[in-house]
N, CA, C, O and the ligand as a Tripos MOL2 file, in Angstrom:
@<TRIPOS>MOLECULE
protein
  269   267    68     0     0
PROTEIN
NO_CHARGES

@<TRIPOS>ATOM
      1 N          96.3560   82.2340   72.7030 N.3       1 MET1
      2 CA         97.3170   81.1510   72.9970 C.3       1 MET1
      3 C          96.5780   79.8270   73.1430 C.2       1 MET1
      4 O          95.4450   79.7790   73.6240 O.2       1 MET1
      5 N          97.2140   78.7960   72.7360 N.am      2 THR2
      6 CA         96.6430   77.4660   72.9030 C.3       2 THR2
      7 C          97.1740   76.8600   74.1880 C.2       2 THR2
      8 O          98.3440   77.0190   74.5370 O.2       2 THR2
      9 N          96.3150   76.1840   74.8640 N.am      3 ASN3
     10 CA         96.6820   75.5530   76.1280 C.3       3 ASN3
     11 C          97.2880   74.1790   75.8660 C.2       3 ASN3
     12 O          96.5750   73.1750   75.8650 O.2       3 ASN3
     13 N          98.5860   74.1300   75.6460 N.am      4 TYR4
     14 CA         99.2720   72.8810   75.3360 C.3       4 TYR4
     15 C          99.3600   71.9510   76.5400 C.2       4 TYR4
     16 O          99.4410   70.7300   76.4020 O.2       4 TYR4
     17 N          99.3430   72.5570   77.7170 N.am      5 SER5
     18 CA         99.5550   71.7690   78.9300 C.3       5 SER5
     19 C          98.2950   71.0640   79.4150 C.2       5 SER5
     20 O          98.3650   70.1940   80.2840 O.2       5 SER5
     21 N          97.1590   71.4280   78.8650 N.am      6 GLY6
     22 CA         95.9110   70.8230   79.3080 C.3       6 GLY6
     23 C          95.4610   71.3130   80.6680 C.2       6 GLY6
     24 O          94.6310   70.6750   81.3150 O.2       6 GLY6
     25 N          96.0040   72.4520   81.1130 N.am      7 SER7
     26 CA         95.6460   73.0110   82.4150 C.3       7 SER7
     27 C          94.1720   73.4010   82.4480 C.2       7 SER7
     28 O          93.5980   73.8350   81.4490 O.2       7 SER7
     29 N          93.5860   73.2340   83.6170 N.am      8 LYS8
     30 CA         92.1740   73.5630   83.7710 C.3       8 LYS8
     31 C          91.9550   74.4990   84.9420 C.2       8 LYS8
     32 O          92.6670   74.4410   85.9440 O.2       8 LYS8
     33 N          90.9710   75.3520   84.8020 N.am      9 CYS9
     34 CA         90.5940   76.2450   85.8770 C.3       9 CYS9
     35 C          90.0850   75.4280   87.0620 C.2       9 CYS9
     36 O          89.2740   74.5190   86.8830 O.2       9 CYS9
     37 N          90.5570   75.7460   88.2770 N.am     10 PRO10
     38 CA         90.1150   74.9850   89.4540 C.3      10 PRO10
     39 C          88.6380   75.1960   89.7710 C.2      10 PRO10
     40 O          88.0420   74.4100   90.5090 O.2      10 PRO10
     41 N          88.0550   76.2350   89.2260 N.am     11 LYS11
     42 CA         86.6670   76.5260   89.5470 C.3      11 LYS11
     43 C          85.6840   75.9840   88.5040 C.2      11 LYS11
     44 O          84.7340   75.2770   88.8370 O.2      11 LYS11
     45 N          85.9330   76.3300   87.2380 N.am     12 CYS12
     46 CA         84.9460   75.9600   86.2140 C.3      12 CYS12
     47 C          85.4680   74.9480   85.2010 C.2      12 CYS12
     48 O          84.7490   74.5700   84.2760 O.2      12 CYS12
     49 N          86.7190   74.5050   85.3690 N.am     13 THR13
     50 CA         87.3930   73.5310   84.4980 C.3      13 THR13
     51 C          87.5640   73.9820   83.0410 C.2      13 THR13
     52 O          87.8660   73.1670   82.1690 O.2      13 THR13
     53 N          87.3720   75.2640   82.7860 N.am     14 ASN14
     54 CA         87.6710   75.8190   81.4720 C.3      14 ASN14
     55 C          89.1890   75.7220   81.2530 C.2      14 ASN14
     56 O          89.9520   75.7790   82.2180 O.2      14 ASN14
     57 N          89.6280   75.5790   80.0130 N.am     15 SER15
     58 CA         91.0640   75.4080   79.7920 C.3      15 SER15
     59 C          91.6930   76.5500   79.0090 C.2      15 SER15
     60 O          92.7740   76.3920   78.4410 O.2      15 SER15
     61 N          91.0220   77.7050   78.9740 N.am     16 SER16
     62 CA         91.6170   78.8750   78.3360 C.3      16 SER16
     63 C          91.9780   79.9110   79.3970 C.2      16 SER16
     64 O          91.1580   80.2720   80.2410 O.2      16 SER16
     65 N          93.1980   80.3720   79.3360 N.am     17 PHE17
     66 CA         93.6680   81.3460   80.3120 C.3      17 PHE17
     67 C          94.1380   82.6090   79.6150 C.2      17 PHE17
     68 O          94.5070   82.5910   78.4410 O.2      17 PHE17
     69 N          94.1200   83.6950   80.3510 N.am     18 GLU18
     70 CA         94.5860   84.9550   79.7860 C.3      18 GLU18
     71 C          95.5010   85.6450   80.7920 C.2      18 GLU18
     72 O          95.4490   85.3810   81.9930 O.2      18 GLU18
     73 N          96.3350   86.5340   80.2680 N.am     19 MET19
     74 CA         97.2490   87.2870   81.1020 C.3      19 MET19
     75 C          96.7780   88.7300   81.1290 C.2      19 MET19
     76 O          96.6020   89.3440   80.0770 O.2      19 MET19
     77 N          96.5750   89.2710   82.3060 N.am     20 VAL20
     78 CA         96.1410   90.6590   82.4140 C.3      20 VAL20
     79 C          97.0540   91.4170   83.3640 C.2      20 VAL20
     80 O          97.6370   90.8550   84.2900 O.2      20 VAL20
     81 N          97.1550   92.7100   83.1020 N.am     21 GLU21
     82 CA         98.0050   93.5680   83.9120 C.3      21 GLU21
     83 C          97.1660   94.1830   85.0170 C.2      21 GLU21
     84 O          96.0590   94.6610   84.7700 O.2      21 GLU21
     85 N          97.6920   94.1730   86.2370 N.am     22 ASP22
     86 CA         96.9470   94.7730   87.3300 C.3      22 ASP22
     87 C          97.9110   95.1580   88.4490 C.2      22 ASP22
     88 O          99.0330   94.6580   88.5200 O.2      22 ASP22
     89 N          97.4560   96.0470   89.3120 N.am     23 ALA23
     90 CA         98.2530   96.4240   90.4760 C.3      23 ALA23
     91 C          97.4530   96.0590   91.7250 C.2      23 ALA23
     92 O          96.4720   96.7270   92.0500 O.2      23 ALA23
     93 N          97.8670   95.0030   92.4230 N.am     24 PRO24
     94 CA         97.1230   94.5930   93.6050 C.3      24 PRO24
     95 C          97.1140   95.6840   94.6560 C.2      24 PRO24
     96 O          98.0800   96.4360   94.7890 O.2      24 PRO24
     97 N          96.0370   95.7710   95.3940 N.am     25 TYR25
     98 CA         95.9040   96.7680   96.4380 C.3      25 TYR25
     99 C          97.0580   96.6310   97.4240 C.2      25 TYR25
    100 O          97.3420   95.5350   97.9080 O.2      25 TYR25
    101 N          97.7110   97.7300   97.7130 N.am     26 GLY26
    102 CA         98.8290   97.7020   98.6470 C.3      26 GLY26
    103 C         100.1640   97.4530   97.9850 C.2      26 GLY26
    104 O         101.2000   97.4710   98.6500 O.2      26 GLY26
    105 N         100.1550   97.2180   96.6760 N.am     27 SER27
    106 CA        101.4090   96.9830   95.9710 C.3      27 SER27
    107 C         101.8020   98.2290   95.1880 C.2      27 SER27
    108 O         100.9600   98.8860   94.5760 O.2      27 SER27
    109 N         103.0810   98.5400   95.2180 N.am     28 LYS28
    110 CA        103.5660   99.6920   94.4690 C.3      28 LYS28
    111 C         103.7800   99.3390   93.0080 C.2      28 LYS28
    112 O         103.8910  100.2190   92.1540 O.2      28 LYS28
    113 N         103.8360   98.0580   92.7300 N.am     29 TYR29
    114 CA        104.2060   97.6210   91.3920 C.3      29 TYR29
    115 C         103.1180   96.8360   90.6960 C.2      29 TYR29
    116 O         102.2700   96.2040   91.3250 O.2      29 TYR29
    117 N         103.1710   96.8970   89.3920 N.am     30 LYS30
    118 CA        102.2190   96.1500   88.5820 C.3      30 LYS30
    119 C         102.5950   94.6740   88.5550 C.2      30 LYS30
    120 O         103.7620   94.3040   88.6800 O.2      30 LYS30
    121 N         101.5850   93.8560   88.3900 N.am     31 HIS31
    122 CA        101.7800   92.4240   88.2480 C.3      31 HIS31
    123 C         101.0190   91.9540   87.0190 C.2      31 HIS31
    124 O         100.1250   92.6390   86.5230 O.2      31 HIS31
    125 N         101.3850   90.7860   86.5430 N.am     32 MET32
    126 CA        100.6230   90.1520   85.4810 C.3      32 MET32
    127 C          99.8560   89.0090   86.1310 C.2      32 MET32
    128 O         100.4330   88.1610   86.8130 O.2      32 MET32
    129 N          98.5600   89.0030   85.9090 N.am     33 TYR33
    130 CA         97.7340   87.9350   86.4570 C.3      33 TYR33
    131 C          97.4580   86.9200   85.3600 C.2      33 TYR33
    132 O          97.1820   87.2840   84.2170 O.2      33 TYR33
    133 N          97.5350   85.6730   85.7100 N.am     34 ILE34
    134 CA         97.0930   84.6370   84.7820 C.3      34 ILE34
    135 C          95.7750   84.1250   85.3410 C.2      34 ILE34
    136 O          95.7130   83.6030   86.4550 O.2      34 ILE34
    137 N          94.7320   84.2840   84.5530 N.am     35 ARG35
    138 CA         93.4100   83.9200   85.0540 C.3      35 ARG35
    139 C          92.5980   83.1920   83.9890 C.2      35 ARG35
    140 O          92.9120   83.2100   82.7980 O.2      35 ARG35
    141 N          91.5630   82.5680   84.4660 N.am     36 CYS36
    142 CA         90.6370   81.8330   83.6050 C.3      36 CYS36
    143 C          89.9040   82.8290   82.7040 C.2      36 CYS36
    144 O          89.4180   83.8530   83.1830 O.2      36 CYS36
    145 N          89.8230   82.5390   81.4170 N.am     37 MET37
    146 CA         89.1460   83.4500   80.4940 C.3      37 MET37
    147 C          87.6340   83.4170   80.6830 C.2      37 MET37
    148 O          86.9330   84.3630   80.3220 O.2      37 MET37
    149 N          87.1520   82.3490   81.2370 N.am     38 SER38
    150 CA         85.7140   82.1940   81.3810 C.3      38 SER38
    151 C          85.1770   82.8280   82.6650 C.2      38 SER38
    152 O          84.2990   83.6880   82.6050 O.2      38 SER38
    153 N          85.6930   82.4150   83.8200 N.am     39 CYS39
    154 CA         85.1220   82.9050   85.0840 C.3      39 CYS39
    155 C          86.0360   83.8970   85.8000 C.2      39 CYS39
    156 O          85.6930   84.3820   86.8780 O.2      39 CYS39
    157 N          87.2060   84.2070   85.2090 N.am     40 LYS40
    158 CA         88.1610   85.1800   85.7460 C.3      40 LYS40
    159 C          88.8230   84.7600   87.0610 C.2      40 LYS40
    160 O          89.3930   85.5960   87.7620 O.2      40 LYS40
    161 N          88.7520   83.5030   87.3890 N.am     41 THR41
    162 CA         89.4250   83.0240   88.5960 C.3      41 THR41
    163 C          90.9360   83.1360   88.4120 C.2      41 THR41
    164 O          91.4990   82.6830   87.4150 O.2      41 THR41
    165 N          91.5670   83.7510   89.3990 N.am     42 LEU42
    166 CA         93.0050   83.9550   89.3400 C.3      42 LEU42
    167 C          93.7470   82.6510   89.5880 C.2      42 LEU42
    168 O          93.4910   81.9490   90.5670 O.2      42 LEU42
    169 N          94.6540   82.3460   88.7020 N.am     43 VAL43
    170 CA         95.4250   81.1160   88.8470 C.3      43 VAL43
    171 C          96.7710   81.4310   89.4890 C.2      43 VAL43
    172 O          97.1780   80.7810   90.4520 O.2      43 VAL43
    173 N          97.4550   82.4360   88.9450 N.am     44 THR44
    174 CA         98.7360   82.8280   89.5310 C.3      44 THR44
    175 C          99.0910   84.2520   89.1010 C.2      44 THR44
    176 O          98.4610   84.8160   88.2060 O.2      44 THR44
    177 N         100.0810   84.8100   89.7360 N.am     45 THR45
    178 CA        100.5630   86.1280   89.3430 C.3      45 THR45
    179 C         102.0490   86.0340   89.0160 C.2      45 THR45
    180 O         102.7800   85.2340   89.6000 O.2      45 THR45
    181 N         102.4650   86.8390   88.1020 N.am     46 VAL46
    182 CA        103.8920   86.9470   87.8190 C.3      46 VAL46
    183 C         104.2700   88.4200   87.8690 C.2      46 VAL46
    184 O         103.4930   89.2630   87.4200 O.2      46 VAL46
    185 N         105.4270   88.7490   88.3960 N.am     47 PRO47
    186 CA        105.8000   90.1580   88.4790 C.3      47 PRO47
    187 C         105.9170   90.7890   87.0990 C.2      47 PRO47
    188 O         106.4020   90.1680   86.1530 O.2      47 PRO47
    189 N         105.4750   92.0040   87.0050 N.am     48 TYR48
    190 CA        105.6150   92.7870   85.7890 C.3      48 TYR48
    191 C         107.1090   93.1110   85.6530 C.2      48 TYR48
    192 O         107.8520   92.9790   86.6260 O.2      48 TYR48
    193 N         107.5500   93.5190   84.4960 N.am     49 PHE49
    194 CA        108.9340   93.9410   84.3500 C.3      49 PHE49
    195 C         109.1870   95.0690   85.3320 C.2      49 PHE49
    196 O         108.7220   96.1950   85.1490 O.2      49 PHE49
    197 N         109.9250   94.7470   86.3660 N.am     50 ASN50
    198 CA        109.9640   95.6380   87.5090 C.3      50 ASN50
    199 C         111.0740   96.6790   87.4230 C.2      50 ASN50
    200 O         112.0060   96.6930   88.2260 O.2      50 ASN50
    201 N         110.9460   97.5360   86.4410 N.am     51 THR51
    202 CA        111.9590   98.5550   86.1980 C.3      51 THR51
    203 C         112.0900   99.5280   87.3570 C.2      51 THR51
    204 O         113.1950   99.9000   87.7510 O.2      51 THR51
    205 N         110.9530   99.9310   87.8930 N.am     52 TYR52
    206 CA        110.9840  100.9170   88.9710 C.3      52 TYR52
    207 C         111.7030  100.3850   90.2120 C.2      52 TYR52
    208 O         112.4800  101.1040   90.8400 O.2      52 TYR52
    209 N         111.4450   99.1490   90.5560 N.am     53 ALA53
    210 CA        112.0870   98.5350   91.7180 C.3      53 ALA53
    211 C         113.6040   98.4770   91.5300 C.2      53 ALA53
    212 O         114.3690   98.7140   92.4650 O.2      53 ALA53
    213 N         114.0180   98.1600   90.3130 N.am     54 ALA54
    214 CA        115.4430   98.0900   90.0130 C.3      54 ALA54
    215 C         116.0850   99.4660   90.1370 C.2      54 ALA54
    216 O         117.1700   99.6090   90.7010 O.2      54 ALA54
    217 N         115.4050  100.4720   89.6040 N.am     55 LEU55
    218 CA        115.9120  101.8420   89.6810 C.3      55 LEU55
    219 C         116.0220  102.3090   91.1290 C.2      55 LEU55
    220 O         116.9660  103.0010   91.5090 O.2      55 LEU55
    221 N         115.0320  101.9110   91.9240 N.am     56 GLU56
    222 CA        114.9980  102.3040   93.3210 C.3      56 GLU56
    223 C         116.2100  101.7300   94.0680 C.2      56 GLU56
    224 O         116.8280  102.4120   94.8860 O.2      56 GLU56
    225 N         116.5320  100.4860   93.7750 N.am     57 LYS57
    226 CA        117.6860   99.8380   94.4020 C.3      57 LYS57
    227 C         118.9830  100.5570   94.0220 C.2      57 LYS57
    228 O         119.8470  100.8040   94.8640 O.2      57 LYS57
    229 N         119.0920  100.8770   92.7580 N.am     58 ILE58
    230 CA        120.2910  101.5650   92.2670 C.3      58 ILE58
    231 C         120.3970  102.9430   92.9200 C.2      58 ILE58
    232 O         121.4710  103.3530   93.3600 O.2      58 ILE58
    233 N         119.2710  103.6480   92.9740 N.am     59 ALA59
    234 CA        119.2520  104.9850   93.5690 C.3      59 ALA59
    235 C         119.6660  104.9330   95.0380 C.2      59 ALA59
    236 O         120.3820  105.8110   95.5190 O.2      59 ALA59
    237 N         119.2150  103.9070   95.7400 N.am     60 LYS60
    238 CA        119.5330  103.7440   97.1540 C.3      60 LYS60
    239 C         121.0410  103.5410   97.3330 C.2      60 LYS60
    240 O         121.6570  104.1050   98.2380 O.2      60 LYS60
    241 N         121.6090  102.7330   96.4630 N.am     61 LYS61
    242 CA        123.0450  102.4760   96.5110 C.3      61 LYS61
    243 C         123.8380  103.7490   96.2660 C.2      61 LYS61
    244 O         124.8970  103.9670   96.8540 O.2      61 LYS61
    245 N         123.3030  104.5810   95.3870 N.am     62 LEU62
    246 CA        123.9910  105.8200   95.0480 C.3      62 LEU62
    247 C         123.7290  106.9150   96.0840 C.2      62 LEU62
    248 O         124.3140  107.9970   96.0310 O.2      62 LEU62
    249 N         122.8350  106.6060   97.0260 N.am     63 GLY63
    250 CA        122.4860  107.5760   98.0620 C.3      63 GLY63
    251 C         121.6300  108.7160   97.5570 C.2      63 GLY63
    252 O         121.6850  109.8260   98.0850 O.2      63 GLY63
    253 N         120.8390  108.4410   96.5370 N.am     64 THR64
    254 CA        119.9670  109.4650   95.9800 C.3      64 THR64
    255 C         118.5200  108.9780   96.0170 C.2      64 THR64
    256 O         118.2540  107.8200   96.3380 O.2      64 THR64
    257 N         117.6030  109.8610   95.6890 N.am     65 ARG65
    258 CA        116.1900  109.4980   95.6730 C.3      65 ARG65
    259 C         115.6190  109.6810   94.2880 C.2      65 ARG65
    260 O         116.1010  110.5110   93.5170 O.2      65 ARG65
    261 N         114.6040  108.9180   93.9690 N.am     66 LEU66
    262 CA        114.0300  109.0010   92.6290 C.3      66 LEU66
    263 C         113.0150  110.1290   92.4670 C.2      66 LEU66
    264 O         112.7520  110.5810   91.3520 O.2      66 LEU66
    265 N         112.4470  110.5770   93.5830 N.am     67 ASP67
    266 CA        111.3700  111.5700   93.4460 C.3      67 ASP67
    267 C         111.8200  112.9910   93.7180 C.2      67 ASP67
    268 O         111.0160  113.9190   93.6380 O.2      67 ASP67
    269 ZN         87.1600   79.3060   85.3430 Zn       68 ZN68
@<TRIPOS>BOND
     1     1     2 1
     2     2     3 1
     3     3     4 2
     4     3     5 am
     5     5     6 1
     6     6     7 1
     7     7     8 2
     8     7     9 am
     9     9    10 1
    10    10    11 1
    11    11    12 2
    12    11    13 am
    13    13    14 1
    14    14    15 1
    15    15    16 2
    16    15    17 am
    17    17    18 1
    18    18    19 1
    19    19    20 2
    20    19    21 am
    21    21    22 1
    22    22    23 1
    23    23    24 2
    24    23    25 am
    25    25    26 1
    26    26    27 1
    27    27    28 2
    28    27    29 am
    29    29    30 1
    30    30    31 1
    31    31    32 2
    32    31    33 am
    33    33    34 1
    34    34    35 1
    35    35    36 2
    36    35    37 am
    37    37    38 1
    38    38    39 1
    39    39    40 2
    40    39    41 am
    41    41    42 1
    42    42    43 1
    43    43    44 2
    44    43    45 am
    45    45    46 1
    46    46    47 1
    47    47    48 2
    48    47    49 am
    49    49    50 1
    50    50    51 1
    51    51    52 2
    52    51    53 am
    53    53    54 1
    54    54    55 1
    55    55    56 2
    56    55    57 am
    57    57    58 1
    58    58    59 1
    59    59    60 2
    60    59    61 am
    61    61    62 1
    62    62    63 1
    63    63    64 2
    64    63    65 am
    65    65    66 1
    66    66    67 1
    67    67    68 2
    68    67    69 am
    69    69    70 1
    70    70    71 1
    71    71    72 2
    72    71    73 am
    73    73    74 1
    74    74    75 1
    75    75    76 2
    76    75    77 am
    77    77    78 1
    78    78    79 1
    79    79    80 2
    80    79    81 am
    81    81    82 1
    82    82    83 1
    83    83    84 2
    84    83    85 am
    85    85    86 1
    86    86    87 1
    87    87    88 2
    88    87    89 am
    89    89    90 1
    90    90    91 1
    91    91    92 2
    92    91    93 am
    93    93    94 1
    94    94    95 1
    95    95    96 2
    96    95    97 am
    97    97    98 1
    98    98    99 1
    99    99   100 2
   100    99   101 am
   101   101   102 1
   102   102   103 1
   103   103   104 2
   104   103   105 am
   105   105   106 1
   106   106   107 1
   107   107   108 2
   108   107   109 am
   109   109   110 1
   110   110   111 1
   111   111   112 2
   112   111   113 am
   113   113   114 1
   114   114   115 1
   115   115   116 2
   116   115   117 am
   117   117   118 1
   118   118   119 1
   119   119   120 2
   120   119   121 am
   121   121   122 1
   122   122   123 1
   123   123   124 2
   124   123   125 am
   125   125   126 1
   126   126   127 1
   127   127   128 2
   128   127   129 am
   129   129   130 1
   130   130   131 1
   131   131   132 2
   132   131   133 am
   133   133   134 1
   134   134   135 1
   135   135   136 2
   136   135   137 am
   137   137   138 1
   138   138   139 1
   139   139   140 2
   140   139   141 am
   141   141   142 1
   142   142   143 1
   143   143   144 2
   144   143   145 am
   145   145   146 1
   146   146   147 1
   147   147   148 2
   148   147   149 am
   149   149   150 1
   150   150   151 1
   151   151   152 2
   152   151   153 am
   153   153   154 1
   154   154   155 1
   155   155   156 2
   156   155   157 am
   157   157   158 1
   158   158   159 1
   159   159   160 2
   160   159   161 am
   161   161   162 1
   162   162   163 1
   163   163   164 2
   164   163   165 am
   165   165   166 1
   166   166   167 1
   167   167   168 2
   168   167   169 am
   169   169   170 1
   170   170   171 1
   171   171   172 2
   172   171   173 am
   173   173   174 1
   174   174   175 1
   175   175   176 2
   176   175   177 am
   177   177   178 1
   178   178   179 1
   179   179   180 2
   180   179   181 am
   181   181   182 1
   182   182   183 1
   183   183   184 2
   184   183   185 am
   185   185   186 1
   186   186   187 1
   187   187   188 2
   188   187   189 am
   189   189   190 1
   190   190   191 1
   191   191   192 2
   192   191   193 am
   193   193   194 1
   194   194   195 1
   195   195   196 2
   196   195   197 am
   197   197   198 1
   198   198   199 1
   199   199   200 2
   200   199   201 am
   201   201   202 1
   202   202   203 1
   203   203   204 2
   204   203   205 am
   205   205   206 1
   206   206   207 1
   207   207   208 2
   208   207   209 am
   209   209   210 1
   210   210   211 1
   211   211   212 2
   212   211   213 am
   213   213   214 1
   214   214   215 1
   215   215   216 2
   216   215   217 am
   217   217   218 1
   218   218   219 1
   219   219   220 2
   220   219   221 am
   221   221   222 1
   222   222   223 1
   223   223   224 2
   224   223   225 am
   225   225   226 1
   226   226   227 1
   227   227   228 2
   228   227   229 am
   229   229   230 1
   230   230   231 1
   231   231   232 2
   232   231   233 am
   233   233   234 1
   234   234   235 1
   235   235   236 2
   236   235   237 am
   237   237   238 1
   238   238   239 1
   239   239   240 2
   240   239   241 am
   241   241   242 1
   242   242   243 1
   243   243   244 2
   244   243   245 am
   245   245   246 1
   246   246   247 1
   247   247   248 2
   248   247   249 am
   249   249   250 1
   250   250   251 1
   251   251   252 2
   252   251   253 am
   253   253   254 1
   254   254   255 1
   255   255   256 2
   256   255   257 am
   257   257   258 1
   258   258   259 1
   259   259   260 2
   260   259   261 am
   261   261   262 1
   262   262   263 1
   263   263   264 2
   264   263   265 am
   265   265   266 1
   266   266   267 1
   267   267   268 2
@<TRIPOS>SUBSTRUCTURE
     1 MET1         2 RESIDUE 1 A MET
     2 THR2         6 RESIDUE 1 A THR
     3 ASN3        10 RESIDUE 1 A ASN
     4 TYR4        14 RESIDUE 1 A TYR
     5 SER5        18 RESIDUE 1 A SER
     6 GLY6        22 RESIDUE 1 A GLY
     7 SER7        26 RESIDUE 1 A SER
     8 LYS8        30 RESIDUE 1 A LYS
     9 CYS9        34 RESIDUE 1 A CYS
    10 PRO10       38 RESIDUE 1 A PRO
    11 LYS11       42 RESIDUE 1 A LYS
    12 CYS12       46 RESIDUE 1 A CYS
    13 THR13       50 RESIDUE 1 A THR
    14 ASN14       54 RESIDUE 1 A ASN
    15 SER15       58 RESIDUE 1 A SER
    16 SER16       62 RESIDUE 1 A SER
    17 PHE17       66 RESIDUE 1 A PHE
    18 GLU18       70 RESIDUE 1 A GLU
    19 MET19       74 RESIDUE 1 A MET
    20 VAL20       78 RESIDUE 1 A VAL
    21 GLU21       82 RESIDUE 1 A GLU
    22 ASP22       86 RESIDUE 1 A ASP
    23 ALA23       90 RESIDUE 1 A ALA
    24 PRO24       94 RESIDUE 1 A PRO
    25 TYR25       98 RESIDUE 1 A TYR
    26 GLY26      102 RESIDUE 1 A GLY
    27 SER27      106 RESIDUE 1 A SER
    28 LYS28      110 RESIDUE 1 A LYS
    29 TYR29      114 RESIDUE 1 A TYR
    30 LYS30      118 RESIDUE 1 A LYS
    31 HIS31      122 RESIDUE 1 A HIS
    32 MET32      126 RESIDUE 1 A MET
    33 TYR33      130 RESIDUE 1 A TYR
    34 ILE34      134 RESIDUE 1 A ILE
    35 ARG35      138 RESIDUE 1 A ARG
    36 CYS36      142 RESIDUE 1 A CYS
    37 MET37      146 RESIDUE 1 A MET
    38 SER38      150 RESIDUE 1 A SER
    39 CYS39      154 RESIDUE 1 A CYS
    40 LYS40      158 RESIDUE 1 A LYS
    41 THR41      162 RESIDUE 1 A THR
    42 LEU42      166 RESIDUE 1 A LEU
    43 VAL43      170 RESIDUE 1 A VAL
    44 THR44      174 RESIDUE 1 A THR
    45 THR45      178 RESIDUE 1 A THR
    46 VAL46      182 RESIDUE 1 A VAL
    47 PRO47      186 RESIDUE 1 A PRO
    48 TYR48      190 RESIDUE 1 A TYR
    49 PHE49      194 RESIDUE 1 A PHE
    50 ASN50      198 RESIDUE 1 A ASN
    51 THR51      202 RESIDUE 1 A THR
    52 TYR52      206 RESIDUE 1 A TYR
    53 ALA53      210 RESIDUE 1 A ALA
    54 ALA54      214 RESIDUE 1 A ALA
    55 LEU55      218 RESIDUE 1 A LEU
    56 GLU56      222 RESIDUE 1 A GLU
    57 LYS57      226 RESIDUE 1 A LYS
    58 ILE58      230 RESIDUE 1 A ILE
    59 ALA59      234 RESIDUE 1 A ALA
    60 LYS60      238 RESIDUE 1 A LYS
    61 LYS61      242 RESIDUE 1 A LYS
    62 LEU62      246 RESIDUE 1 A LEU
    63 GLY63      250 RESIDUE 1 A GLY
    64 THR64      254 RESIDUE 1 A THR
    65 ARG65      258 RESIDUE 1 A ARG
    66 LEU66      262 RESIDUE 1 A LEU
    67 ASP67      266 RESIDUE 1 A ASP
    68 ZN68       269 GROUP 0 **** ****
């Protein structure tokens, strides 16, 4: 991807970012991290497509369990 916004890494001022999938410690769900391609400094996280969380809510409403 090209960095159209001119955003820069707060640490090394590199302007290339990448999106990686990860599950933060203590989280039941996966997240997408946006980080610097050069020094891997995390810029922000965005929730992964949270299908499981949605299913869990529906199951709770129905009074059933997923497991
Ligand atoms: Zn960096």
